[in-house]
C-alpha positions in Angstrom: 9.8 8.6 9.1 8.2 5.8 7.9 5.5 8.3 6.2 8.6 10.0 4.6 9.8 7.2 3.2 6.7 6.0 2.0 5.9 9.3 -0.1 9.5 9.1 -1.7 9.0 6.2 -2.8 5.7 6.9 -4.1 7.6 10.1 -6.1 9.8 8.0 -7.4 7.3 5.4 -8.5 5.6 8.7 -10.1 8.6 9.8 -12.1 9.7 6.1 -13.3 6.3 4.6 -14.4 3.8 7.4 -14.8 6.3 10.1 -16.0 5.3 12.7 -13.9 8.1 15.4 -14.2 8.4 18.0 -11.9 8.0 21.7 -12.8 8.9 24.6 -10.7 8.2 23.9 -6.9 5.2 26.3 -6.8 3.3 24.1 -9.3 4.2 20.9 -7.9 2.9 22.1 -4.5 -0.4 23.3 -5.6 -3.7 21.5 -5.4 -3.4 19.1 -8.2 0.3 19.2 -8.4 2.9 16.1 -7.7 3.6 16.7 -4.4 0.2 17.4 -3.5 -1.1 14.1 -5.1 2.0 12.0 -3.8 1.0 13.8 0.1 -2.5 12.6 -0.5 -1.8 9.0 -1.7 1.0 8.7 1.0 -2.0 9.8 3.9 -4.8 7.3 2.7 -2.3 4.3 1.9 0.1 4.6 5.0 -3.6 4.7 7.1 -4.5 1.6 5.6 -1.2 0.2 6.2 -1.0 1.3 10.2 -4.8 -0.4 10.5 -3.5 -3.5 8.5 -0.6 -3.4 10.9 -2.0 -3.2 13.9 -4.6 -6.1 13.2 -1.3 -8.2 13.4 -0.2 -7.0 16.3 2.7 -4.2 14.8 2.4 -0.3 15.8 3.9 1.3 12.5 4.6 5.2 13.8 7.9 6.9 14.5 10.9 6.0 13.2 10.6 2.0 12.7 7.7 -0.4 13.3 7.5 -2.3 16.4 5.8 -4.8 17.9 3.0 -3.6 20.4 3.6 -4.8 23.5 1.4 -8.0 24.1 3.5 -9.5 21.2 7.0 -8.9 23.3 7.4 -12.0 25.5 10.3 -12.5 27.9 10.5 -16.3 26.9 11.6 -15.3 23.7 14.7 -13.2 24.9 17.6 -15.2 25.0 
């Protein structure tokens, strides 16, 4: 889910700031097309996000980013 949101944000950014317009879906999905470029970017950048988040104790996979087990302390629960 986080990956999908990341890609949607990138597609929006491509349209707004670079003027990359959608063409036929077949063209957008081909190598060098808008969706292919966005997917490649998303995979590369999301891997960086995962690595950086893991270094500070977060596991960003699935629906939400959640703390790793060593970050959850029972003393913090009221």
